[in-house]
C-alpha positions in Angstrom: 2.2 -3.9 -1.4 4.4 -1.5 0.5 3.9 2.1 1.1 6.6 4.2 2.8 4.7 7.3 3.9 6.4 10.6 3.1 7.2 13.3 5.7 3.9 15.1 6.5 1.7 11.9 6.2 1.1 9.6 9.2 -0.8 6.2 9.2 -4.0 6.7 11.2 -6.3 3.7 11.1 -7.0 0.2 9.9 -6.4 -0.6 6.2 -9.3 -2.1 4.2 -9.5 -3.7 0.8 -12.1 -4.5 -1.8 -11.0 -7.9 -3.0 -8.8 -10.8 -1.9 -7.3 -12.1 1.3 -5.0 -9.3 2.4 -3.1 -8.9 5.7 -1.7 -5.4 6.5 0.8 -4.3 9.1 2.6 -1.1 9.9 5.6 0.1 11.8 5.2 1.6 15.2 6.2 5.0 13.9 3.4 4.8 11.3 5.7 5.5 8.4 5.6 2.1 6.6 2.6 0.1 5.7 2.9 -3.4 4.2 0.1 -5.5 2.9 0.5 -9.1 1.7 -1.9 -11.5 -0.1 -2.0 -15.2 0.9 -2.8 -16.5 -2.6 0.0 -18.9 -3.6 -0.8 -19.3 -7.3 -3.0 -17.6 -9.8 -4.2 -19.1 -13.1 -3.0 -17.4 -16.3 -5.4 -14.6 -17.3 -6.9 -14.2 -13.8 -7.2 -10.7 -12.5 -6.7 -10.1 -8.7 -7.6 -6.4 -8.9 -8.1 -4.9 -5.4 -8.3 -1.4 -4.0 -6.4 -1.1 -0.8 -7.4 1.9 1.4 -4.8 3.1 3.9 -6.2 5.8 6.2 -3.7 8.6 6.9 -3.5 12.0 8.6 -1.8 14.8 6.7 0.4 16.8 9.0 2.2 18.8 6.3 2.0 22.5 6.3 -0.6 24.3 4.2 0.9 24.8 0.7 3.5 22.0 1.1 3.4 19.4 -1.6 3.4 15.8 -0.5 4.1 12.9 -3.0 3.3 9.4 -1.9 4.4 6.3 -3.9 3.3 2.7 -3.1 4.9 -0.3 -4.7 3.5 -3.7 -5.5 6.0 -6.5 -5.7 5.7 -10.2 -6.7 8.7 -12.3 -5.7 8.0 -14.6 -8.7 8.0 -11.9 -11.4 10.7 -9.5 -12.2 8.4 -6.6 -13.1 7.3 -4.1 -10.5 4.2 -1.9 -10.4 4.0 1.5 -8.7 1.2 3.9 -8.0 1.4 7.5 -7.0 -1.2 9.6 -5.3 
């Protein structure tokens, strides 16, 4: 999972997750967070649903709209999933 934080949002803590063996890192500027899962293979029909929480501080001005998009990528599959919020 990769989240490039928009202007007005700064990474501010340690990510956590609800399921799986995730490892998260971030750039020194706090603008890009990357989380990877160490599972090599998953059986067909298996769900690896997890909620990843990335703590941030909003520095945007009052009234400013901030759109954040995170992307999940699997190097084995050609499809891509995105989440906004």
